Each structure stands twice: as C-alpha cells, then as structure tokens.
Steps between C-alpha positions, in 0.01 A plus 500: 500500500594841638246724665556765228394255227196395703397864536543551126279198430232637732529846342455348155206290619306803620620720210688737729764705320833501682856618437810314612646820644347825622625680189347248257167580334232258617420219260373143513782265596626252245477143627664174398274223373498321836414823683227575245346158575501576873342839428237336283425247770446776756273692261304187412451417868374854567261481203361161606454624856303804375297279262414248772403777742272649237333165440435450872356852531266438203396158635418660838292769333307242299451278805353783710296659221 
C-alpha cells in the first residue's frame, strides 16, 4: 500500500478534509471497501481506548470516594 493511500485512510479516519492537489477543494476522501475496513478498525480502536480510559477514571474516583 502506498504512503498516499495510507494518509488518505488516516485522513478519513479522523474526518479531515483533504484535496488530492493544491487546487482541489477539500473533501473527505473516497475509500475502497478494504480501506474503509482499515479506517473503521482504527476508529474502533480509538473509541475503545477512550471508553476503557473513562472506565478506569470512574473506577478510581469511586475507589477513592
């Protein structure tokens, strides 16, 4: 996979609008199905990391109440 496609997947994952050239208006990149699955996996990992962190913070607050 080329570095350009990897950057497009990351841009789509974080909802960053990007153009292919400097003269293009920024928009969300269109991904193939495989690339969309990779993007979804990244986003799901980020969500689960945030969720787990939140649970640990709440458990610590309850423990030291």
